[in-house]
C-alpha positions in Angstrom: 5.1 -16.6 3.6 5.2 -13.1 5.0 5.3 -9.8 3.1 6.5 -6.4 4.3 4.9 -3.2 3.1 6.2 0.0 4.8 7.2 3.6 4.3 10.5 3.1 6.2 12.8 3.2 3.2 15.9 1.1 3.0 18.2 3.7 4.6 18.8 3.4 8.3 18.1 0.5 10.7 14.3 0.1 10.5 13.8 -2.6 7.9 16.7 -4.5 9.3 15.3 -4.5 12.8 12.0 -5.9 11.5 13.8 -8.7 9.7 15.8 -9.4 12.9 12.6 -9.8 15.0 11.0 -12.1 12.4 14.2 -14.2 11.9 14.5 -14.7 15.7 10.8 -15.5 16.2 10.3 -17.8 13.1 13.6 -19.1 11.8 13.4 -20.0 8.1 10.2 -18.0 7.4 10.2 -16.6 3.9 10.0 -12.8 4.2 9.4 -10.8 1.1 10.2 -7.1 1.0 7.2 -6.1 -1.0 7.7 -2.4 -0.7 9.5 0.0 1.7 8.9 3.3 -0.1 5.2 3.4 0.3 3.7 6.9 0.4 5.4 8.5 3.4 3.1 9.4 6.3 0.1 8.8 4.0 -2.1 5.8 5.0 -4.8 6.9 2.5 -2.6 6.8 -0.6 -0.8 3.7 0.7 -4.2 1.9 1.2 -4.9 2.1 -2.6 -1.4 0.9 -3.4 -1.6 -2.0 -1.0 -5.0 -3.0 -2.4 -3.5 -3.1 -5.9 -0.6 -5.3 -4.7 -2.8 -7.7 -2.7 -4.1 -9.9 -5.6 -0.5 -10.8 -6.4 0.1 -12.2 -2.9 -0.7 -15.9 -2.4 -3.7 -16.9 -0.3 -3.0 -17.7 3.3 -0.1 -15.3 3.4 0.6 -12.7 6.1 1.3 -9.1 5.3 3.0 -6.9 7.9 2.1 -3.3 6.7 3.2 -0.2 8.5 2.5 3.4 7.3 1.8 4.8 10.7 2.2 8.6 11.2 0.0 8.2 14.4 2.4 5.7 16.0 2.1 5.9 19.8 -1.3 7.6 19.6 -4.8 6.3 19.9 -5.2 4.5 16.6 -5.7 0.8 17.4 -3.4 -2.1 16.3 -5.4 -4.5 14.1 -5.4 -7.8 12.3 -7.5 -7.8 9.2 -8.3 -11.0 7.4 -9.4 -10.5 3.8 -10.1 -13.5 1.5 -7.7 -15.7 3.5 -4.8 -13.2 3.7 -4.0 -11.7 7.0 -2.8 -8.1 7.5 -1.1 -6.8 10.6 -0.6 -3.1 11.3 -2.2 0.1 12.4 -5.9 0.7 12.3 -5.6 4.0 10.5 -7.3 3.2 7.2 -4.3 1.4 5.7 -6.4 -1.8 5.2 -9.7 -0.1 4.3 -9.5 -0.6 0.5 -8.2 -4.2 0.9 -11.1 -5.0 3.1 -13.6 -3.1 0.9 -12.6 -5.0 -2.2 -12.5 -8.4 -0.5 -15.3 -10.9 -0.8 -15.1 -11.5 2.9 -13.2 -9.6 5.6 -13.0 -9.4 9.4 -11.2 -7.0 11.7 -9.7 -7.9 15.1 -8.2 -5.4 17.6 -4.9 -6.6 19.1 -4.8 -6.8 22.9 -1.3 -8.3 23.2 1.5 -6.0 24.2 5.2 -6.7 24.6 6.9 -6.1 27.9 8.8 -3.2 26.3 6.9 -1.1 23.7 8.7 1.9 22.3 6.5 5.0 21.6 7.9 5.3 18.1 8.5 1.9 16.6 5.5 -0.3 16.9 6.5 -2.0 13.6 9.4 -3.7 15.5 7.9 -4.1 19.0 4.3 -4.9 18.3 3.4 -5.6 14.7 6.4 -7.9 13.9 5.9 -10.1 17.0 2.2 -10.4 16.2 2.9 -11.3 12.6 5.4 -13.9 13.9 2.7 -15.4 16.2 0.4 -15.8 13.2 3.2 -17.4 11.1 3.7 -20.0 13.9 0.0 -20.8 13.9 -0.6 -18.9 17.2 -3.5 -16.5 17.8 -2.6 -13.5 19.8 -5.2 -12.1 22.2 -7.7 -9.9 20.3 -11.2 -8.6 20.5 -13.9 -7.6 18.1 -14.1 -4.0 17.0 -15.4 -1.7 14.3 -12.5 0.1 12.5 -14.1 2.5 10.1 -11.2 4.8 9.6 -11.1 5.5 5.9 -14.8 4.7 5.4 -15.4 8.0 3.7 -12.6 7.5 1.2 -13.6 7.0 -2.4 -13.5 3.6 -4.1 -10.8 4.9 -6.5 -8.4 7.8 -5.6 -8.0 10.4 -8.4 -4.5 11.4 -7.3 -0.9 10.6 -8.0 -0.1 8.1 -5.2 3.4 6.9 -6.2 6.2 8.0 -8.5 8.7 5.3 -9.5 12.4 5.8 -10.3 11.6 6.3 -13.9 9.3 9.2 -13.2 6.2 7.2 -14.0 3.2 8.5 -12.1 0.9 5.8 -10.6 -2.6 6.9 -9.6 -5.2 5.4 -7.3 -7.6 4.8 -10.1 -8.3 1.2 -11.3 -7.9 1.2 -15.1 -10.9 -1.1 -15.4 -13.1 1.8 -14.3 -11.9 4.1 -17.1 -12.9 3.9 -20.8 -9.9 3.5 -23.1 -10.9 6.6 -25.0 -10.9 8.7 -21.9 -8.6 11.7 -21.6 -6.8 12.1 -18.3 -6.2 15.6 -17.0 -3.0 16.1 -15.0 -2.0 19.7 -14.2 -2.5 21.6 -17.5 -2.0 18.5 -19.6 -4.6 16.4 -21.4 -3.3 12.9 -21.8 -4.6 10.1 -24.1 -4.4 6.4 -23.6 -1.9 4.0 -25.2 -1.3 0.3 -24.6 2.4 0.7 -24.0 5.4 2.9 -24.4 6.3 2.0 -27.9 2.8 3.0 -29.1 3.7 6.7 -28.7 6.6 8.8 -30.1 9.6 9.4 -27.8 9.0 12.2 -25.4 5.2 12.0 -25.6 3.0 11.6 -22.5 0.2 8.9 -22.3 -1.7 6.9 -19.8 -2.0 3.2 -19.6 -3.1 0.3 -17.4 0.0 -0.7 -15.4 0.9 -4.1 -14.2 -1.1 -3.6 -11.0 -4.2 -2.6 -12.9 -4.0 1.1 -12.1 -4.0 4.1 -14.3 -0.4 5.2 -14.7 0.9 8.3 -16.5 4.2 8.0 -18.4 6.4 9.7 -21.0 8.1 7.4 -23.5 11.8 7.4 -22.5 11.2 10.4 -20.3 10.2 11.4 -16.8 6.5 12.1 -16.6 6.6 13.6 -13.1 9.2 16.1 -14.1 7.7 16.9 -17.5 4.2 17.4 -16.2 5.2 18.9 -12.8 3.4 16.1 -10.9 4.1 15.3 -7.3 2.5 12.7 -4.9 -1.0 13.9 -4.0 -1.4 15.8 -7.3 -5.0 15.6 -8.6 -5.8 13.8 -11.8 -9.1 14.1 -13.6 -11.0 11.9 -16.0 -12.2 14.4 -18.6 -14.2 12.2 -21.0 
């Protein structure tokens, strides 16, 4: 099984071209569109989101992940193996949190290159073929390397990393690291915890542990991002 995690969006040809390469290389391979609206041009925020999604992937799966503002530059293409799952994509910190939270992890730099490699779409031309090789049980040429991009990033990111279509604001903080009685500061608001939406009056803001185990800020039947003037990258603070 292969999962796709990108910031490509569903508009335009990009996701379709990835699927085309995979379908041609490994007919019948189950390909799951895990997410195509990852934080745009932001490997750091995407790294925390990908790490939160990883435990829900089956072991021995492959994840093709591309959030790659440096495409065509000097960032290396990598294969990361973390607790039996294999991740293919750019070595720009995107896999740093996955690797950090794994019991065991290795990094390999990809030496294989296609005959034709566009300067702007390595997802299609490089990463998708390599993911297909792994799915066929083949090992592309690689070498050892130390990819420490993102090594200085915190273990939990106190920022808004994703806003869903309801206006709920997902942070990069694991809820398990925050006391239930803690107050979260976001903008000028001071937000208390609740277990779920129905525990607070309509229109009230609260924070809760979302289904990925992250601290999320919401407004019951409202749009938290709009009500609290929060955008991706906005700082959040644990006040108590």
